[in-house]
LOVEX-498975 format. One record per residue: x, y, z of N, C-alpha, C, CB in turn; chain; residue in one letter; residue number from 1. Coordinates in steps of 0.02 Angstrom, whole numbers. Atoms other than C-alpha are relative to their C-alpha. Glycine has a CB too. Layout:
BEGIN
+--------+--------+--------+--------+--------+--------+--------+--------+--------+--------+--------+--------+-----+------+-----+
:     nX :     nY :     nZ :    caX :    caY :    caZ :     cX :     cY :     cZ :    cbX :    cbY :    cbZ : mol : type : seq :
+--------+--------+--------+--------+--------+--------+--------+--------+--------+--------+--------+--------+-----+------+-----+
:      X :      Y :      Z :      X :      Y :      Z :      X :      Y :      Z :      X :      Y :      Z :   A :    A : NUM :
...
+--------+--------+--------+--------+--------+--------+--------+--------+--------+--------+--------+--------+-----+------+-----+
***
This chain:
BEGIN
+--------+--------+--------+--------+--------+--------+--------+--------+--------+--------+--------+--------+-----+------+-----+
:     nX :     nY :     nZ :    caX :    caY :    caZ :     cX :     cY :     cZ :    cbX :    cbY :    cbZ : mol : type : seq :
+--------+--------+--------+--------+--------+--------+--------+--------+--------+--------+--------+--------+-----+------+-----+
:     55 :     26 :    -39 :   2097 :    441 :   2001 :    -16 :     48 :     59 :     16 :    -70 :     26 :   A :    X :   1 :
:     10 :    -47 :    -56 :   2120 :    550 :   2158 :     40 :     63 :    -15 :     22 :    -32 :     68 :   A :    X :   2 :
:    -42 :    -60 :      5 :   2180 :    728 :   2167 :     65 :    -14 :     37 :    -36 :     62 :     30 :   A :    X :   3 :
:    -66 :     17 :    -27 :   2366 :    722 :   2205 :      7 :     20 :     74 :     54 :     35 :    -41 :   A :    X :   4 :
:     -7 :    -22 :    -70 :   2358 :    824 :   2368 :    -40 :    -45 :     46 :    -23 :     73 :      8 :   A :    X :   5 :
:     40 :     45 :    -41 :   2217 :    716 :   2435 :     33 :    -68 :      5 :    -72 :     -7 :    -29 :   A :    X :   6 :
:    -30 :     67 :      2 :   2306 :    557 :   2382 :     63 :     -2 :     44 :     18 :    -20 :    -72 :   A :    X :   7 :
:    -60 :     -2 :    -40 :   2469 :    609 :   2465 :    -18 :     -2 :     74 :     42 :     62 :    -16 :   A :    X :   8 :
:     23 :     -1 :    -69 :   2378 :    646 :   2628 :    -28 :    -69 :     19 :    -54 :     55 :     11 :   A :    X :   9 :
:     28 :     66 :    -12 :   2281 :    483 :   2615 :     55 :    -52 :      5 :    -50 :    -19 :    -56 :   A :    X :  10 :
:    -56 :     47 :     -2 :   2442 :    389 :   2579 :     37 :      4 :     67 :     49 :     13 :    -58 :   A :    X :  11 :
:    -33 :     -7 :    -65 :   2520 :    460 :   2737 :    -42 :    -31 :     56 :     13 :     74 :     15 :   A :    X :  12 :
:     45 :     30 :    -50 :   2369 :    407 :   2839 :      3 :    -76 :     -5 :    -73 :     25 :    -10 :   A :    X :  13 :
:     -4 :     73 :      9 :   2374 :    232 :   2764 :     67 :    -27 :     24 :    -12 :    -18 :    -73 :   A :    X :  14 :
:    -66 :     21 :    -24 :   2561 :    221 :   2798 :      3 :      0 :     76 :     54 :     47 :    -28 :   A :    X :  15 :
:      2 :     -3 :    -73 :   2526 :    271 :   2978 :    -38 :    -58 :     30 :    -31 :     66 :     23 :   A :    X :  16 :
:     34 :     61 :    -23 :   2415 :    117 :   2991 :     42 :    -61 :    -17 :    -70 :     -5 :    -33 :   A :    X :  17 :
:    -36 :     59 :     24 :   2519 :     -5 :   2889 :     65 :    -12 :     38 :     15 :      7 :    -74 :   A :    X :  18 :
:    -66 :      9 :    -31 :   2691 :     24 :   2965 :     -6 :    -24 :     73 :     40 :     65 :     -3 :   A :    X :  19 :
:      7 :     27 :    -68 :   2636 :      4 :   3147 :    -29 :    -71 :      3 :    -44 :     46 :     42 :   A :    X :  20 :
:     28 :     68 :      1 :   2534 :   -152 :   3103 :     54 :    -51 :    -14 :    -57 :     -6 :    -53 :   A :    X :  21 :
:    -54 :     46 :     16 :   2684 :   -235 :   3023 :     51 :     -1 :     57 :     35 :     21 :    -66 :   A :    X :  22 :
:    -48 :     -4 :    -55 :   2798 :   -174 :   3163 :    -23 :    -37 :     62 :     13 :     72 :     17 :   A :    X :  23 :
:     27 :     37 :    -58 :   2683 :   -243 :   3298 :      7 :    -75 :    -10 :    -74 :     19 :     10 :   A :    X :  24 :
:     -7 :     72 :     14 :   2681 :   -413 :   3214 :     73 :    -22 :      5 :    -28 :    -16 :    -70 :   A :    X :  25 :
:    -71 :     17 :     -3 :   2870 :   -413 :   3194 :     24 :      0 :     73 :     42 :     50 :    -41 :   A :    X :  26 :
:    -19 :     -2 :    -70 :   2891 :   -363 :   3376 :    -26 :    -60 :     39 :    -26 :     64 :     32 :   A :    X :  27 :
:     28 :     59 :    -34 :   2776 :   -502 :   3434 :     38 :    -63 :    -19 :    -74 :     -9 :    -18 :   A :    X :  28 :
:    -39 :     59 :     22 :   2871 :   -630 :   3329 :     67 :     -2 :     35 :     10 :      2 :    -76 :   A :    X :  29 :
:    -66 :     -2 :    -31 :   3039 :   -574 :   3397 :     -4 :     -7 :     76 :     35 :     66 :    -17 :   A :    X :  30 :
:      9 :      8 :    -72 :   2975 :   -560 :   3576 :    -11 :    -72 :     19 :    -58 :     43 :     24 :   A :    X :  31 :
:     11 :     71 :    -13 :   2913 :   -739 :   3568 :     65 :    -39 :     -9 :    -55 :    -27 :    -45 :   A :    X :  32 :
:    -59 :     40 :     17 :   3070 :   -808 :   3486 :     59 :     12 :     45 :     20 :     14 :    -71 :   A :    X :  33 :
:    -61 :    -16 :    -36 :   3202 :   -717 :   3585 :     -9 :     10 :     75 :     30 :     61 :    -28 :   A :    X :  34 :
:     11 :    -12 :    -71 :   3120 :   -686 :   3754 :    -45 :    -53 :     32 :    -31 :     69 :     10 :   A :    X :  35 :
:     48 :     44 :    -32 :   2966 :   -789 :   3793 :     18 :    -74 :     -4 :    -68 :     11 :    -30 :   A :    X :  36 :
:    -12 :     72 :      8 :   3007 :   -961 :   3722 :     62 :    -24 :     39 :      9 :    -17 :    -74 :   A :    X :  37 :
:    -58 :     23 :    -40 :   3184 :   -973 :   3796 :    -13 :      3 :     75 :     61 :     42 :    -17 :   A :    X :  38 :
:     15 :     -5 :    -72 :   3121 :   -913 :   3966 :    -47 :    -56 :     21 :    -31 :     69 :     16 :   A :    X :  39 :
:     47 :     54 :    -17 :   2976 :  -1036 :   3964 :     35 :    -67 :      2 :    -57 :     -2 :    -51 :   A :    X :  40 :
:    -37 :     63 :      1 :   3094 :  -1178 :   3919 :     40 :    -10 :     64 :     46 :     -4 :    -61 :   A :    X :  41 :
:    -40 :      4 :    -62 :   3203 :  -1137 :   4070 :    -44 :     -4 :     62 :     46 :     60 :      4 :   A :    X :  42 :
:     37 :     -9 :    -61 :   3065 :  -1098 :   4194 :    -58 :    -48 :     12 :    -26 :     69 :      2 :   A :    X :  43 :
:     57 :     44 :     -8 :   2924 :  -1221 :   4161 :     25 :    -72 :     -1 :    -53 :     12 :    -57 :   A :    X :  44 :
:    -30 :     67 :     -3 :   2981 :  -1392 :   4222 :    -46 :    -56 :    -28 :     17 :    -17 :     72 :   A :    X :  45 :
:     47 :     51 :     22 :   2823 :  -1490 :   4179 :     -8 :      3 :    -76 :    -69 :      8 :     35 :   A :    X :  46 :
:      1 :      2 :     73 :   2828 :  -1545 :   3996 :    -69 :     14 :    -27 :     24 :    -68 :    -24 :   A :    X :  47 :
:     69 :    -10 :     24 :   2639 :  -1547 :   3977 :    -19 :     74 :      5 :    -49 :    -42 :     41 :   A :    X :  48 :
:     14 :    -71 :     -8 :   2623 :  -1370 :   4046 :     40 :     41 :    -51 :     17 :     23 :     71 :   A :    X :  49 :
:    -43 :    -36 :     48 :   2768 :  -1312 :   3937 :    -31 :     -4 :    -70 :     72 :    -30 :      0 :   A :    X :  50 :
:     29 :      9 :     67 :   2690 :  -1385 :   3779 :    -65 :     39 :     -7 :    -13 :    -75 :    -14 :   A :    X :  51 :
:     63 :    -36 :      2 :   2520 :  -1312 :   3821 :     12 :     76 :     -3 :    -42 :    -17 :     61 :   A :    X :  52 :
:    -16 :    -71 :     -2 :   2595 :  -1141 :   3859 :     26 :     24 :    -68 :     52 :     15 :     55 :   A :    X :  53 :
:    -29 :    -19 :     65 :   2696 :  -1135 :   3698 :    -53 :     -3 :    -55 :     60 :    -46 :    -17 :   A :    X :  54 :
:     52 :      7 :     51 :   2552 :  -1199 :   3591 :    -51 :     56 :      4 :    -36 :    -68 :      6 :   A :    X :  55 :
:     48 :    -55 :    -10 :   2434 :  -1070 :   3666 :     30 :     66 :    -25 :    -19 :      6 :     74 :   A :    X :  56 :
:    -32 :    -62 :     21 :   2558 :   -930 :   3637 :     10 :      3 :    -76 :     68 :      8 :     34 :   A :    X :  57 :
:     -7 :      1 :     72 :   2590 :   -984 :   3458 :    -67 :     13 :    -35 :     29 :    -67 :    -24 :   A :    X :  58 :
:     66 :    -14 :     28 :   2402 :   -983 :   3425 :    -16 :     75 :      5 :    -54 :    -41 :     36 :   A :    X :  59 :
:     12 :    -73 :     -8 :   2389 :   -806 :   3496 :     44 :     39 :    -48 :     14 :     21 :     74 :   A :    X :  60 :
:    -46 :    -33 :     47 :   2541 :   -755 :   3394 :    -27 :     -6 :    -71 :     70 :    -30 :      5 :   A :    X :  61 :
:     32 :      9 :     65 :   2453 :   -827 :   3241 :    -59 :     48 :     -9 :    -23 :    -72 :     -9 :   A :    X :  62 :
:     57 :    -47 :      2 :   2299 :   -722 :   3283 :     25 :     72 :    -10 :    -42 :     -5 :     64 :   A :    X :  63 :
:    -29 :    -67 :      8 :   2406 :   -565 :   3301 :     24 :      9 :    -71 :     59 :     10 :     50 :   A :    X :  64 :
:    -24 :     -3 :     69 :   2486 :   -605 :   3134 :    -58 :      7 :    -49 :     40 :    -61 :    -17 :   A :    X :  65 :
:     57 :     -3 :     46 :   2317 :   -632 :   3051 :    -31 :     70 :      0 :    -53 :    -52 :     20 :   A :    X :  66 :
:     30 :    -66 :     -5 :   2250 :   -466 :   3115 :     47 :     53 :    -30 :    -17 :     17 :     73 :   A :    X :  67 :
:    -47 :    -51 :     24 :   2406 :   -361 :   3085 :     17 :    -11 :    -74 :     64 :     -1 :     42 :   A :    X :  68 :
:    -18 :     15 :     69 :   2453 :   -449 :   2923 :    -58 :     13 :    -47 :     22 :    -72 :     -7 :   A :    X :  69 :
:     59 :    -14 :     42 :   2276 :   -442 :   2854 :    -11 :     74 :    -10 :    -62 :    -32 :     31 :   A :    X :  70 :
:      6 :    -73 :      4 :   2265 :   -257 :   2894 :     53 :     29 :    -46 :      4 :     32 :     70 :   A :    X :  71 :
:    -55 :    -26 :     41 :   2435 :   -226 :   2814 :    -11 :    -17 :    -74 :     67 :    -30 :     24 :   A :    X :  72 :
:     14 :     18 :     70 :   2384 :   -319 :   2655 :    -53 :     47 :    -29 :    -24 :    -74 :     -5 :   A :    X :  73 :
:     53 :    -44 :     24 :   2224 :   -218 :   2638 :     27 :     70 :    -11 :    -59 :      1 :     51 :   A :    X :  74 :
:    -27 :    -68 :      6 :   2316 :    -55 :   2667 :     50 :      4 :    -57 :     33 :     22 :     67 :   A :    X :  75 :
:    -49 :     -1 :     55 :   2459 :   -100 :   2548 :    -36 :      1 :    -67 :     47 :    -61 :      5 :   A :    X :  76 :
:     37 :      1 :     63 :   2333 :   -139 :   2412 :    -38 :     66 :    -11 :    -50 :    -59 :      0 :   A :    X :  77 :
:     33 :    -65 :      6 :   2237 :     21 :   2449 :     50 :     54 :    -21 :    -34 :     20 :     66 :   A :    X :  78 :
:    -51 :    -49 :     19 :   2399 :    119 :   2435 :     22 :     -8 :    -72 :     61 :     -7 :     46 :   A :    X :  79 :
:    -22 :     13 :     69 :   2431 :     40 :   2265 :    -47 :     27 :    -53 :      9 :    -74 :    -10 :   A :    X :  80 :
:     50 :    -21 :     50 :   2274 :    109 :   2180 :     25 :     55 :    -46 :    -62 :     22 :     35 :   A :    X :  81 :
:    -21 :    -56 :     41 :   2349 :    271 :   2122 :     71 :     19 :     20 :    -48 :     61 :      8 :   A :    X :  82 :
:    -67 :    -11 :    -26 :   2532 :    254 :   2161 :     52 :     -9 :    -54 :     14 :    -47 :     57 :   A :    X :  83 :
:    -57 :      8 :     44 :   2694 :    276 :   2070 :     39 :    -62 :     19 :     45 :     63 :      2 :   A :    X :  84 :
:    -38 :     57 :    -26 :   2763 :    136 :   2177 :    -45 :    -61 :      7 :     31 :     18 :     68 :   A :    X :  85 :
:     49 :     53 :     -3 :   2624 :     11 :   2139 :     32 :    -70 :      6 :    -44 :      2 :    -63 :   A :    X :  86 :
:    -33 :     66 :     -3 :   2742 :   -137 :   2112 :     24 :    -15 :     70 :     60 :     -3 :    -49 :   A :    X :  87 :
:    -24 :     10 :    -69 :   2819 :   -113 :   2284 :    -58 :    -16 :     46 :     36 :     64 :     24 :   A :    X :  88 :
:     59 :     13 :    -42 :   2646 :   -109 :   2363 :    -25 :    -72 :     -9 :    -56 :     50 :    -15 :   A :    X :  89 :
:     25 :     68 :     15 :   2593 :   -271 :   2278 :     50 :    -52 :     25 :    -13 :     -9 :    -75 :   A :    X :  90 :
:    -51 :     47 :    -25 :   2758 :   -358 :   2319 :     -4 :     -4 :     77 :     71 :     22 :    -22 :   A :    X :  91 :
:      6 :     -1 :    -74 :   2739 :   -303 :   2501 :    -60 :    -40 :     23 :     -5 :     73 :     25 :   A :    X :  92 :
:     60 :     39 :    -17 :   2563 :   -374 :   2509 :     13 :    -74 :    -10 :    -61 :     23 :    -42 :   A :    X :  93 :
:    -17 :     70 :     13 :   2629 :   -535 :   2432 :     46 :    -30 :     53 :     33 :     -6 :    -67 :   A :    X :  94 :
:    -45 :     24 :    -53 :   2769 :   -550 :   2561 :    -39 :    -15 :     64 :     55 :     51 :     14 :   A :    X :  95 :
:     40 :      9 :    -60 :   2644 :   -529 :   2701 :    -46 :    -61 :     -7 :    -41 :     63 :     15 :   A :    X :  96 :
:     43 :     58 :     11 :   2526 :   -657 :   2624 :     39 :    -65 :      7 :    -32 :      4 :    -70 :   A :    X :  97 :
:    -42 :     60 :     -8 :   2667 :   -785 :   2611 :     15 :    -12 :     73 :     66 :      7 :    -41 :   A :    X :  98 :
:    -15 :      6 :    -72 :   2713 :   -750 :   2793 :    -61 :    -28 :     37 :     20 :     68 :     29 :   A :    X :  99 :
:     61 :     25 :    -32 :   2531 :   -778 :   2845 :    -12 :    -74 :    -16 :    -61 :     42 :    -22 :   A :    X : 100 :
:      8 :     70 :     19 :   2523 :   -942 :   2749 :     49 :    -45 :     38 :     10 :     -9 :    -76 :   A :    X : 101 :
:    -49 :     38 :    -38 :   2683 :  -1002 :   2834 :    -21 :     -6 :     74 :     69 :     33 :     -5 :   A :    X : 102 :
:     24 :      2 :    -69 :   2612 :   -956 :   3005 :    -58 :    -49 :      6 :    -21 :     71 :     24 :   A :    X : 103 :
:     56 :     47 :     -1 :   2453 :  -1050 :   2964 :     23 :    -72 :     -3 :    -47 :     14 :    -58 :   A :    X : 104 :
:    -27 :     68 :      5 :   2551 :  -1204 :   2913 :     31 :    -22 :     67 :     52 :     -4 :    -56 :   A :    X : 105 :
:    -32 :     17 :    -64 :   2653 :  -1198 :   3073 :    -52 :    -10 :     55 :     50 :     55 :     20 :   A :    X : 106 :
:     51 :      2 :    -52 :   2500 :  -1167 :   3182 :    -43 :    -63 :     -4 :    -44 :     60 :     -5 :   A :    X : 107 :
:     47 :     56 :      7 :   2393 :  -1306 :   3110 :     33 :    -67 :    -15 :    -49 :     15 :    -54 :   A :    X : 108 :
:    -32 :     64 :     16 :   2521 :  -1438 :   3059 :     56 :    -18 :     48 :     28 :      3 :    -70 :   A :    X : 109 :
:    -60 :     16 :    -41 :   2679 :  -1424 :   3164 :    -13 :      6 :     74 :     57 :     45 :    -20 :   A :    X : 110 :
:     11 :    -11 :    -73 :   2624 :  -1353 :   3332 :    -40 :    -56 :     32 :    -36 :     67 :     11 :   A :    X : 111 :
:     36 :     56 :    -31 :   2493 :  -1488 :   3365 :     43 :    -63 :      7 :    -63 :    -16 :    -40 :   A :    X : 112 :
:    -44 :     58 :     -4 :   2622 :  -1622 :   3326 :     51 :      8 :     55 :     35 :    -12 :    -68 :   A :    X : 113 :
:    -48 :    -13 :    -55 :   2747 :  -1540 :   3444 :    -34 :     -7 :     68 :     30 :     71 :     -8 :   A :    X : 114 :
:     36 :      3 :    -64 :   2616 :  -1525 :   3581 :    -16 :    -71 :     20 :    -64 :     42 :     -3 :   A :    X : 115 :
:     17 :     70 :    -14 :   2577 :  -1710 :   3567 :     59 :    -40 :     25 :    -28 :    -33 :    -62 :   A :    X : 116 :
:    -60 :     36 :    -22 :   2757 :  -1762 :   3604 :     12 :     15 :     74 :     62 :     20 :    -43 :   A :    X : 117 :
:     -8 :     -8 :    -72 :   2785 :  -1792 :   3789 :     72 :     12 :     22 :    -26 :    -61 :     35 :   A :    X : 118 :
:    -71 :     -8 :    -18 :   2976 :  -1788 :   3787 :     30 :     55 :    -43 :     38 :    -66 :     -9 :   A :    X : 119 :
:    -28 :    -55 :     38 :   3046 :  -1619 :   3736 :     73 :    -10 :    -19 :     -7 :     65 :     39 :   A :    X : 120 :
:    -69 :     15 :     16 :   3218 :  -1697 :   3727 :      6 :    -55 :    -53 :     38 :    -20 :     63 :   A :    X : 121 :
:      0 :     54 :     49 :   3168 :  -1829 :   3599 :     22 :     26 :    -69 :    -69 :    -33 :     -5 :   A :    X : 122 :
:    -19 :    -21 :     68 :   3235 :  -1826 :   3420 :    -60 :     23 :    -42 :     34 :    -58 :    -36 :   A :    X : 123 :
:     59 :    -21 :     36 :   3057 :  -1811 :   3354 :    -18 :     72 :     16 :    -60 :    -46 :     16 :   A :    X : 124 :
:     15 :    -68 :    -20 :   3026 :  -1654 :   3455 :     53 :     48 :    -29 :     -3 :      6 :     76 :   A :    X : 125 :
:    -54 :    -43 :     26 :   3196 :  -1583 :   3404 :     -9 :     14 :    -74 :     68 :    -33 :     13 :   A :    X : 126 :
:     11 :     -9 :     72 :   3156 :  -1611 :   3220 :    -58 :     48 :    -13 :    -13 :    -67 :    -33 :   A :    X : 127 :
:     57 :    -45 :      8 :   2985 :  -1528 :   3234 :     17 :     71 :     22 :    -60 :    -25 :     39 :   A :    X : 128 :
:    -20 :    -66 :    -25 :   3059 :  -1385 :   3336 :     44 :     35 :    -51 :     36 :     -7 :     68 :   A :    X : 129 :
:    -44 :    -30 :     50 :   3194 :  -1356 :   3206 :    -41 :     24 :    -61 :     55 :    -50 :    -22 :   A :    X : 130 :
:     43 :    -18 :     57 :   3064 :  -1355 :   3067 :    -41 :     63 :     17 :    -46 :    -59 :    -19 :   A :    X : 131 :
:     40 :    -57 :    -22 :   2954 :  -1234 :   3165 :     43 :     63 :      4 :    -34 :    -15 :     68 :   A :    X : 132 :
:    -46 :    -57 :     -7 :   3103 :  -1122 :   3202 :     19 :     27 :    -69 :     64 :    -21 :     38 :   A :    X : 133 :
:    -17 :    -22 :     68 :   3150 :  -1117 :   3017 :    -59 :     37 :    -31 :     19 :    -60 :    -43 :   A :    X : 134 :
:     59 :    -33 :     28 :   2972 :  -1072 :   2969 :     -8 :     69 :     31 :    -63 :    -42 :     12 :   A :    X : 135 :
:      8 :    -66 :    -32 :   2961 :   -933 :   3098 :     58 :     47 :    -17 :     -5 :     -8 :     75 :   A :    X : 136 :
:    -55 :    -42 :     24 :   3134 :   -872 :   3046 :    -15 :     30 :    -68 :     65 :    -41 :     -4 :   A :    X : 137 :
:     21 :    -25 :     66 :   3069 :   -858 :   2868 :    -54 :     53 :      6 :    -25 :    -57 :    -43 :   A :    X : 138 :
:     53 :    -49 :    -11 :   2915 :   -767 :   2931 :     30 :     66 :     24 :    -52 :    -27 :     51 :   A :    X : 139 :
:    -32 :    -61 :    -25 :   3024 :   -643 :   3026 :     34 :     37 :    -57 :     51 :    -17 :     56 :   A :    X : 140 :
:    -35 :    -33 :     57 :   3128 :   -609 :   2869 :    -51 :     32 :    -47 :     43 :    -52 :    -38 :   A :    X : 141 :
:     51 :    -27 :     45 :   2972 :   -586 :   2761 :    -33 :     63 :     30 :    -53 :    -53 :    -14 :   A :    X : 142 :
:     34 :    -57 :    -32 :   2888 :   -470 :   2887 :     49 :     59 :      6 :    -26 :    -20 :     70 :   A :    X : 143 :
:    -50 :    -54 :     -3 :   3050 :   -371 :   2911 :      8 :     33 :    -69 :     67 :    -27 :     25 :   A :    X : 144 :
:     -6 :    -28 :     68 :   3067 :   -351 :   2722 :    -61 :     43 :    -16 :      6 :    -57 :    -52 :   A :    X : 145 :
:     60 :    -39 :     13 :   2886 :   -291 :   2712 :      2 :     66 :     39 :    -63 :    -40 :     20 :   A :    X : 146 :
:     -5 :    -62 :    -40 :   2917 :   -166 :   2852 :     48 :     49 :    -31 :     22 :    -17 :     72 :   A :    X : 147 :
:    -49 :    -44 :     32 :   3072 :    -97 :   2768 :    -28 :     29 :    -64 :     65 :    -37 :    -14 :   A :    X : 148 :
:     30 :    -24 :     62 :   2981 :    -86 :   2601 :    -53 :     54 :     13 :    -32 :    -58 :    -39 :   A :    X : 149 :
:     52 :    -49 :    -17 :   2836 :      7 :   2683 :     32 :     66 :     24 :    -47 :    -27 :     54 :   A :    X : 150 :
:    -31 :    -59 :    -28 :   2954 :    126 :   2772 :     37 :     41 :    -52 :     48 :    -19 :     56 :   A :    X : 151 :
:    -39 :    -37 :     50 :   3058 :    173 :   2619 :    -40 :     17 :    -62 :     61 :    -40 :    -20 :   A :    X : 152 :
:     43 :    -13 :     58 :   2911 :    185 :   2499 :     -4 :     74 :    -14 :    -70 :    -29 :     12 :   A :    X : 153 :
:      4 :    -70 :     20 :   2907 :    347 :   2402 :    -72 :     26 :      2 :     29 :      9 :    -69 :   A :    X : 154 :
:     67 :    -30 :      2 :   2761 :    468 :   2397 :    -35 :    -20 :    -65 :      4 :     77 :      6 :   A :    X : 155 :
:     40 :     17 :     59 :   2620 :    430 :   2278 :      3 :     55 :    -51 :    -72 :    -13 :     19 :   A :    X : 156 :
+--------+--------+--------+--------+--------+--------+--------+--------+--------+--------+--------+--------+-----+------+-----+
***
């Protein structure tokens, strides 16, 4: 389809877009989970403010995921057109798509329910929080796997 030299150069350019997009999303996920959320829980005494702050940040994190993940899917599929490693590219796009679907579910189903609970120490909140944490843990694993796959991908 493409001349090999052009395709190799194009593949490097596409990789230079895909890998940082996935890495940015992974960094945002980890920054929220390991830095922002624990600090907010300790520092924001008002439950309503805490819930609003977390819900807002999760929505922004969902937007970052949609932009970075969407870009990574498009690039992974573009890299698969004339590639020896086509299966890896399609699997990587699939992992990112699953991660985006999980983020969407958490953003639109779980986060609003968590924000509606006034007692962050209640069993209902704890159950929703655990479910949300498991979903985001899965998203982190999927995005990390996609990043590793993109980084170790062979030349076209």
